[in-house]
C-alpha positions as CSV (number, residue, x, y, z in Angstrom):
1,M,-5.6,-14.1,1.4
2,G,-9.2,-13.0,0.9
3,G,-11.0,-13.3,-2.4
4,A,-11.9,-10.6,-4.9
5,A,-14.2,-7.9,-3.8
6,V,-16.3,-6.0,-6.4
7,S,-17.8,-2.7,-5.3
8,D,-21.0,-1.1,-6.5
9,D,-18.9,1.2,-8.7
10,G,-17.2,-1.7,-10.6
11,W,-13.8,-1.4,-9.0
12,I,-12.2,-4.8,-8.1
13,L,-9.7,-5.5,-5.3
14,R,-8.3,-9.0,-5.5
15,P,-5.2,-10.9,-4.3
16,A,-2.3,-10.0,-6.6
17,T,-1.1,-12.5,-9.1
18,A,2.4,-13.2,-10.5
19,A,1.3,-11.4,-13.7
20,D,0.4,-8.4,-11.6
21,I,3.8,-8.3,-10.1
22,V,5.4,-8.3,-13.6
23,A,3.2,-5.4,-14.6
24,L,3.9,-3.6,-11.3
25,M,7.7,-3.7,-11.9
26,D,7.1,-1.5,-15.0
27,W,5.8,1.3,-12.8
28,F,9.2,2.0,-11.3
29,R,11.7,3.6,-13.7
30,S,14.4,4.8,-11.3
31,K,16.2,4.0,-8.1
32,E,14.4,7.0,-6.5
33,D,11.0,5.8,-7.5
34,V,11.7,2.4,-5.9
35,E,13.2,3.9,-2.7
36,I,10.2,6.1,-2.1
37,W,7.9,3.2,-2.5
38,G,9.9,0.2,-1.1
39,G,12.6,1.8,1.0
40,P,16.3,2.2,0.6
41,E,17.1,-1.5,0.9
42,F,15.0,-2.3,-2.2
43,V,17.3,-3.5,-4.9
44,Y,17.6,-1.4,-8.1
45,P,17.9,-2.3,-10.9
46,F,15.8,-5.2,-9.9
47,T,15.0,-8.6,-11.5
48,L,11.8,-10.5,-11.0
49,E,13.5,-12.6,-8.4
50,T,14.8,-9.6,-6.4
51,F,11.6,-7.7,-6.7
52,R,9.5,-10.6,-5.4
53,R,12.0,-11.1,-2.6
54,D,12.0,-7.4,-1.6
55,I,8.2,-7.1,-1.5
56,R,8.1,-10.3,0.5
57,W,5.7,-11.9,-2.0
58,E,5.6,-15.2,-0.3
59,R,4.9,-13.7,3.2
60,I,2.7,-10.6,2.9
61,N,-0.9,-10.4,1.7
62,S,-0.7,-8.5,-1.6
63,Y,-3.6,-7.0,-3.5
64,S,-4.3,-5.4,-6.9
65,L,-7.0,-2.9,-7.6
66,F,-8.6,-2.8,-11.1
67,D,-10.9,-0.1,-12.5
68,P,-14.3,-0.9,-14.1
69,R,-12.6,-1.4,-17.5
70,G,-10.2,-4.0,-16.0
71,T,-7.1,-1.8,-16.0
72,F,-4.6,-2.5,-13.3
73,A,-4.8,0.7,-11.2
74,A,-3.0,0.2,-7.9
75,F,-1.2,-2.3,-5.6
76,G,-0.9,-2.6,-1.9
77,Q,0.0,-5.0,0.9
78,L,-1.2,-5.5,4.4
79,Y,-0.2,-7.5,7.5
80,L,-0.6,-7.4,11.2
81,R,2.2,-5.3,12.8
82,K,2.2,-4.6,16.6
83,Q,-1.5,-5.2,16.8
84,R,-2.3,-2.9,13.9
85,V,-3.4,-3.6,10.4
86,H,-0.3,-2.3,8.6
87,L,-0.6,-1.1,5.0
88,A,2.5,-1.3,3.0
89,R,3.9,-0.7,-0.5
90,L,0.9,1.3,-1.6
91,V,1.2,2.5,-5.2
92,V,-1.0,3.8,-7.9
93,A,-0.3,3.3,-11.6
94,P,1.6,6.3,-13.0
95,T,-1.2,7.0,-15.5
96,M,-3.9,7.0,-12.9
97,R,-2.5,9.2,-10.2
98,R,-4.3,12.3,-8.8
99,R,-7.7,10.7,-9.5
100,G,-8.7,9.3,-6.1
101,V,-7.4,5.8,-6.9
102,G,-5.2,5.8,-3.8
103,K,-8.1,6.5,-1.6
104,R,-10.1,3.7,-3.2
105,L,-7.1,1.3,-2.7
106,I,-6.7,2.3,0.9
107,G,-10.4,2.1,1.7
108,R,-10.6,-1.4,0.3
109,L,-7.4,-2.6,1.9
110,M,-8.7,-1.4,5.3
111,A,-11.9,-3.3,4.8
112,V,-9.9,-6.5,4.0
113,G,-7.6,-5.9,7.0
114,R,-10.6,-5.6,9.3
115,S,-11.9,-8.9,8.1
116,L,-8.5,-10.7,8.4
117,Y,-7.1,-9.4,11.7
118,A,-8.3,-8.5,15.2
119,S,-7.1,-5.0,15.6
120,S,-8.4,-1.5,16.4
121,E,-6.0,0.6,14.4
122,Y,-4.3,0.9,11.0
123,S,-0.7,2.0,10.4
124,L,1.6,2.9,7.6
125,F,4.9,4.5,6.8
126,V,5.5,7.3,4.3
127,F,8.7,9.1,3.1
128,R,8.6,12.7,4.2
129,G,9.1,13.9,0.7
130,N,6.1,12.0,-0.7
131,V,3.8,14.9,-0.1
132,S,0.9,13.6,-2.3
133,A,0.8,10.3,-0.5
134,L,1.0,12.0,2.9
135,E,-2.0,14.3,1.9
136,C,-3.9,11.3,0.7
137,Y,-3.4,9.4,4.0
138,R,-4.3,12.5,6.1
139,S,-7.5,13.0,4.1
140,L,-8.4,9.4,5.2
141,G,-7.9,10.2,8.9
142,F,-4.4,9.0,9.3
143,E,-2.3,11.1,11.7
144,V,1.5,11.3,12.2
145,V,2.5,9.8,15.5
146,D,5.7,9.0,17.3
147,Y,8.0,6.9,15.2
148,P,8.5,3.3,16.4
149,Q,11.8,3.0,18.2
150,D,12.6,-0.4,16.7
151,M,12.3,0.8,13.0
152,P,14.9,2.4,10.8
153,H,14.6,5.5,8.7
154,A,13.0,7.8,11.3
155,D,15.0,10.6,9.8
156,V,13.3,10.3,6.4
157,C,9.9,8.7,7.2
158,Y,6.7,9.5,9.1
159,F,4.7,6.8,10.9
160,L,0.9,7.3,10.7
161,T,-2.0,5.6,12.4
162,R,-5.8,5.7,12.3
163,P,-8.4,4.0,14.5
164,H,-10.8,1.6,12.8
165,E,-13.9,3.4,14.1
166,L,-13.4,6.6,12.0
167,E,-16.1,6.9,9.5
168,E,-14.8,5.6,6.0
169,K,-14.5,8.6,3.7
C-alpha cells in the first residue's frame, strides 16, 4: 500500500489501520446499512473477525481519510479489476455526510490508484437505492455502463466507470 498523502488543505489519506477498522465498524448500525455498503453477503451482526474477513482486509488496499483536525472522516478500498482501478466499500462517517467528504475521498483514491496500477479507467458498483452516492459519483464523471455479466446483483446495483483523463473536479 502507498504511504500517507497530505493535501494542501490538510486532509490526509493514509493506509487504514486495525484501529480504523474498529472505528469503522461503529458507523454501521443496521443490516440495511451494511448491505448498502458491503453487499448482501456481508455478515450482520458482525464481529471484528467477520468484518475484517468481509472487507477482505488482508487482500485489498484499504485507506482512511482524516480531516485537518485529525477526525476519521471516510474509508475506501481499491484494487485492479478487469484492467480498471476499482473503488470499493466507499463510506463517509455518518456525522460528516453531505459536506463533500465523499468527493475528497474518491479524488484521493483515484490518485493513489493511478500511481499503483497501469489502467486507463476507474470503476465502482453502487446500490440503485443509494441516490446520494450515485449523485456523488456522477458529479465526478462516473457514468452508468452495462453491468458485468460475471457479477451478481445486477438487479439491485449499477456499475459505473470513468476514464482517467477526465479533469479532476
